[in-house]
C-alpha positions in Angstrom: -9.0 4.8 36.5 -5.5 4.6 38.1 -3.0 7.3 37.1 -0.3 4.5 37.2 -1.9 2.9 34.2 -1.0 6.0 32.2 2.3 6.9 33.8 4.8 4.3 35.0 5.3 4.2 38.8 8.7 5.9 39.1 7.7 8.7 36.8 4.3 8.9 38.4 5.9 9.6 41.8 8.2 12.2 40.2 5.3 13.9 38.4 3.0 13.8 41.5 5.8 15.4 43.7 6.2 18.2 41.3 2.5 18.9 41.1 2.0 18.8 44.9 5.0 21.0 45.7 4.2 23.4 42.8 7.8 23.1 41.6 6.9 22.0 38.1 8.1 24.4 35.3 8.4 23.6 31.6 12.2 23.4 32.0 14.4 23.4 28.9 11.8 21.7 26.7 11.7 23.4 23.3 8.1 22.6 22.5 7.0 24.6 19.4 3.4 25.8 19.5 1.9 25.3 16.0 -0.8 27.5 14.4 -2.1 28.1 10.9 0.7 30.7 10.3 3.7 28.5 11.1 2.7 24.8 10.9 3.6 24.2 7.3 6.9 25.9 7.5 8.0 24.2 10.7 6.9 20.7 9.7 8.2 20.9 6.1 11.7 21.7 7.4 11.8 19.1 10.1 13.4 15.8 9.5 11.3 14.2 12.3 8.6 16.0 14.2 6.5 14.6 17.0 3.3 16.7 17.5 1.1 16.6 20.6 -2.5 17.4 19.7 -4.1 18.3 23.0 -6.9 20.1 24.8 -6.2 21.9 28.1 -9.4 20.6 29.7 -8.5 17.0 29.0 -6.9 15.3 32.1 -4.9 12.9 29.9 -3.4 15.9 28.1 -2.5 17.5 31.4 -0.8 14.3 32.5 1.2 14.1 29.3 2.6 17.7 29.2 5.5 17.4 31.7 6.4 13.9 30.3 6.4 15.3 26.7 8.6 18.3 27.7 11.1 16.1 29.6 11.4 13.8 26.6 12.0 16.8 24.4 14.9 17.8 26.7 16.5 14.4 26.2 16.0 14.6 22.4 17.5 18.1 22.2 20.6 16.9 24.0 21.1 13.9 21.7 20.0 15.7 18.5 21.0 19.4 18.9 20.3 20.3 15.3 16.8 21.9 15.6 15.8 20.7 12.2 16.6 17.1 12.9 14.1 16.5 15.6 11.2 18.8 16.5 8.8 18.5 19.4 5.6 20.5 18.8 2.1 20.9 20.1 -1.3 22.0 18.8 -4.0 23.4 21.1 -7.0 21.9 19.4 -9.5 24.2 21.1 -7.7 27.2 19.8 -6.9 25.7 16.4 -9.8 23.4 15.5 -9.1 23.9 11.8 -5.7 22.1 12.3 -7.4 19.4 14.4 -9.9 18.8 11.6 -7.1 18.8 8.9 -5.4 15.9 10.7 -8.6 14.1 11.7 -7.9 14.3 15.5 -10.6 12.2 17.2 -9.1 11.9 20.7 -6.9 13.7 23.1 -4.0 13.6 23.5 -2.9 12.3 20.1 0.8 12.1 19.2 1.4 12.2 15.4 4.8 11.7 13.7 5.7 13.8 10.7 8.7 13.5 8.3 9.6 16.4 6.0 6.0 17.7 6.4 4.3 14.4 5.7 2.2 12.8 8.4 3.0 9.2 9.0 0.0 6.8 9.0 1.2 5.3 12.3 0.9 7.6 15.2 2.8 7.1 18.5 0.9 4.5 20.5 3.6 3.5 22.9 3.9 4.0 26.6 3.4 7.6 27.8 6.7 7.9 29.6 9.8 9.9 29.2 11.9 6.9 28.5 9.5 5.4 25.9 9.1 8.6 24.0 12.8 9.3 23.9 13.5 5.7 22.7 10.9 6.1 20.0 12.7 9.2 18.7 16.0 7.4 18.7 14.4 4.6 16.7 13.1 7.1 14.2 16.6 8.5 13.7 18.1 5.1 12.9 19.0 4.9 9.2 16.4 2.6 7.5 18.7 1.8 4.6 21.2 -1.0 4.9 24.4 -0.6 2.7 25.3 -3.6 0.5 29.0 -4.4 0.6 28.8 -7.1 -2.0 26.1 -7.9 -4.6 26.3 -11.6 -3.5 24.4 -10.5 -0.4 21.3 -10.0 -2.5 21.0 -13.8 -3.1 20.4 -14.3 0.7 17.8 -11.6 1.4 14.6 -12.6 3.1 12.0 -13.2 0.3 9.2 -13.0 2.8 9.7 -9.3 3.0 9.1 -6.6 0.3 12.5 -5.1 -0.6 13.6 -2.0 -2.4 17.1 -1.9 -3.7 18.9 1.2 -5.0 22.1 1.3 -7.0 23.9 4.6 -6.8 27.3 6.0 -8.0 27.7 7.9 -4.7 25.9 8.7 -1.5 26.2 12.5 -1.8 23.8 12.8 -4.7 20.3 14.2 -5.3 19.3 10.7 -6.5 20.2 9.1 -3.2 18.9 11.9 -1.0 15.4 11.4 -2.6 15.7 7.7 -2.0 16.6 8.4 1.7 13.4 10.5 2.1 11.2 7.8 0.6 12.9 5.1 2.7 12.4 7.1 5.9 8.7 7.5 5.3 8.1 3.9 4.3 10.6 2.3 6.7 7.9 0.2 8.4 6.5 -1.2 5.1 9.6 -2.3 3.2 13.2 -3.3 3.6 15.5 -0.7 1.9 19.0 -1.6 0.6 21.6 0.4 -1.3 24.8 -0.3 -3.1 27.4 2.4 -4.0 30.4 3.0 -6.3 32.2 0.0 -7.5 29.8 -2.4 -5.7 26.8 -1.1 -7.6 28.6 -0.6 -11.0 27.5 -3.9 -12.5 23.8 -2.9 -12.0 24.2 0.7 -13.3 24.0 0.0 -17.0 22.7 3.5 -17.8 23.1 5.3 -14.4 21.6 5.0 -11.0 18.5 2.9 -10.7 16.0 1.4 -8.2 14.3 -1.9 -8.3 11.5 -3.6 -6.3 12.0 -7.2 -5.2 8.6 -8.8 -4.3 8.0 -11.5 -1.9 8.3 -15.1 -3.2 11.4 -16.9 -4.4 10.5 -16.7 -8.1 8.8 -13.3 -8.3 10.6 -11.1 -10.9 12.1 -7.7 -10.0 10.4 -4.5 -11.1 12.3 -1.5 -12.2 11.4 2.1 -11.3 11.2 4.0 -14.6 10.6 7.6 -13.3 13.0 10.4 -12.5 15.1 9.5 -9.4 15.1 13.0 -8.1 11.3 13.4 -8.4 10.1 12.7 -4.8 6.4 12.6 -5.6 6.9 10.0 -8.4 9.4 7.9 -6.4 7.2 7.9 -3.3 4.0 7.0 -5.2 5.8 4.1 -7.0 7.4 2.8 -3.8 4.3 3.1 -1.7 2.4 1.1 -4.3 5.0 -1.7 -4.1 5.5 -1.6 -0.3 1.9 -1.2 1.0 -0.1 -4.2 -0.1 -3.7 -3.9 -1.2 -4.7 -6.6 1.3 -3.1 -6.0 4.6 -2.9 -8.2 7.7 -4.7 -7.1 10.7 -3.2 -7.9 14.1 -3.8 -6.9 17.7 -0.8 -4.5 17.3 -2.2 -2.6 14.3 -5.9 -3.0 14.9 -6.3 0.3 16.6 -4.8 2.3 13.8 -6.8 0.4 11.2 -10.0 1.0 13.1 -9.2 4.7 13.3 -9.1 5.0 9.5 -12.9 4.9 9.9 -13.8 2.7 6.9 -15.3 -0.8 7.1 -13.3 -4.0 6.9 -13.5 -6.7 4.3 -11.7 -9.5 6.1 -10.5 -13.0 5.1 -10.1 -15.2 8.1 -7.7 -18.0 7.2 -5.3 -20.4 8.8 -1.8 -19.0 9.0 -0.3 -21.6 6.7 -3.2 -21.4 4.2 -1.5 -19.2 1.6 -3.6 -20.5 -1.3 -6.8 -18.9 0.1 -5.0 -15.7 0.8 -3.6 -15.6 -2.8 -7.1 -16.2 -4.2 -8.6 -13.5 -2.0 -5.8 -11.0 -3.1 -6.4 -11.8 -6.7 -10.1 -11.3 -6.5 -9.8 -8.1 -4.5 -7.4 -6.7 -7.2 -9.7 -7.9 -10.0 -13.1 -6.9 -8.6 -12.6 -4.3 -6.0 -9.7 -2.0 -6.9 -12.2 0.8 -7.6 -13.4 0.5 -4.0 -10.0 1.1 -2.4 -10.5 4.0 0.0 -14.1 3.1 0.8 -13.3 -0.2 2.5 -10.2 -1.8 4.0 -9.1 -5.2 2.5 -7.6 -7.3 5.3 -6.7 -10.8 6.3 -6.6 -12.3 9.7 -5.2 -15.4 11.5 -8.2 -17.6 12.4 -6.5 -18.8 15.6 -5.7 -15.3 16.8 -9.1 -13.9 16.0 -11.3 -16.7 17.3 -13.6 -14.3 19.1 -14.8 -12.4 16.0 -15.3 -15.8 14.3 -17.5 -17.0 17.2 -19.4 -13.7 16.9 -20.5 -14.8 13.4 -21.0 -18.4 14.6 -17.9 -19.7 12.9 -14.8 -21.5 14.3 -11.2 -21.9 12.9 -12.4 -25.2 11.5 -14.7 -23.2 9.1 -11.9 -21.1 7.7 -11.4 -19.7 5.2 -14.3 -17.3 5.9 -14.9 -13.8 4.4 -16.8 -11.2 6.4 -17.5 -7.5 6.5 -17.2 -5.5 9.7 -19.0 -2.2 9.3 -18.3 -1.1 12.9 -22.0 -1.6 13.5 -22.5 -5.2 12.5 -20.7 -8.1 10.9 -21.9 -9.7 7.7 -20.7 -13.1 6.4 -20.0 -13.8 2.7 -22.0 -17.0 1.9 -19.3 -19.3 0.6 -15.6 -18.7 0.2 -15.6 -20.7 -3.1 -18.0 -18.1 -4.6 -15.3 -15.4 -4.7 -14.3 -16.8 -8.1 -17.8 -16.0 -9.4 -17.4 -12.9 -11.5 -18.6 -9.8 -9.6 -19.9 -11.7 -6.6 -17.4 -10.3 -4.1 -17.8 -6.9 -5.5 -21.6 -7.1 -5.2 -21.2 -8.1 -1.5 -19.3 -4.8 -0.9 -21.7 -2.7 -2.9 -24.6 -4.2 -0.9 -22.9 -2.9 2.2 -22.6 0.6 0.8 -26.2 0.7 -0.5 -27.5 -0.5 2.9 -28.9 -3.7 1.5 -26.9 -5.9 3.9 -28.1 -4.0 6.9 -31.7 -3.9 5.6 -31.9 -7.6 4.8 -30.5 -8.5 8.2 -33.3 -6.7 9.8 -36.2 -7.3 7.4 -35.3 -10.4 5.3 -34.5 -10.5 1.6 -35.5 -7.5 -0.5 -38.7 -8.3 -2.5 -38.0 -8.8 -6.1 -40.7 -10.7 -8.0 -43.2 -11.0 -5.2 -46.9 -11.3 -6.1 -49.5 -8.9 -4.8 -50.8 -10.0 -1.3 -47.6 -11.8 -0.4 -45.5 -8.9 0.7 -46.6 -9.3 4.4 -44.9 -12.7 4.5 -41.6 -11.5 3.2 -40.3 -9.7 6.2 -38.3 -12.0 8.4 -36.7 -10.2 11.4 -33.1 -11.2 12.4 -30.4 -9.9 14.6 -27.1 -9.2 12.9 -24.0 -9.7 15.1 -22.6 -6.5 16.4 -19.2 -5.3 15.3 -16.3 -7.1 16.8 -13.4 -5.1 15.5 -14.8 -1.8 16.9 -13.5 -3.2 20.2 -10.0 -2.5 18.9 -10.7 1.2 18.8 -8.8 3.6 21.1 -9.1 2.9 24.8 -11.1 5.3 26.9 -8.7 4.7 29.8 -5.9 6.3 27.7 -7.6 9.1 25.7 -10.5 11.5 25.9 -12.6 10.3 23.0 -14.5 12.8 20.9 -17.7 10.9 20.4 -19.2 13.3 17.9 -16.2 12.7 15.7 -16.3 8.9 15.7 
């Protein structure tokens, strides 16, 4: 394993020189050490917090320490308000309870928090001073675009989910709550806002927020809760911005794998929106109660040729539905069968009950077999191994805690 694959060459030389000469000191980096006594207070009062979950014995953690501290120096110079940006660390050996709380399964892990809430996307960029500093700058960019004229709304991109707020003024509790929600969900929706005279035609009975779904003819949906209630606003917006069926890509595959629950995947051609729509409808109709026990995903057939070949399919066979349990892959018999009431749901329930795994190894479960015929029922087979498990974190970048995975 080359150190240069973790640290870019210029910074590697700098880092190596400091280690060899013994000149390295923490410098000006204001890295806050978190423990059970201060973690909630510090994170809850931080606009943005980047937390390094590490272990002293982990060589990758040791490599990251000086880089993380130097990045914090840069952030402190650019964002001097200590509540705007916080760099913090958790010694997971000393505070295993905190590591368990945030489901840390590898070292070092860099988690992003906003106002005390952990973001689902951890930092997975390059482990360099420049990259980490740039990441913090990106996180401080205002995710809300101001609308100067309501006519702009007729030209917004209808392939993106959009939240639009109409406010009398920026300096209001209503807008500050909207800002907090937008910062947390900035990667999932487009956020727009109109103020004062521009927003007045849409403020029939005061400030309001609407959701504009994807699709040219999809009707707007209005938020009916209290605008200053963060919990309600966040729950409503998250429901609209985070789809039940998400797309898996090579960019987000690692984070989806780390959620640790099986995948139900529709493989479809990119321009085959009809199959995707049918799949989304049936997932919502049959499997909404299973949300949390399995991830509902769709994937581009062309990009994910390898998993298809793994289950003896090609892009020409798409649409194809399969489950990846992280041990094996199981294929749903016929895509057209998703319209059969309860059939897609039973496929998922058979995974949870172990029936899919059992039948792969021992043939169909006996049902109405007659005495003396049981010995002929067992038909051994070899289910394909998991393909998406290969998107899990790289062992050349982290120390993986195998007993946690």
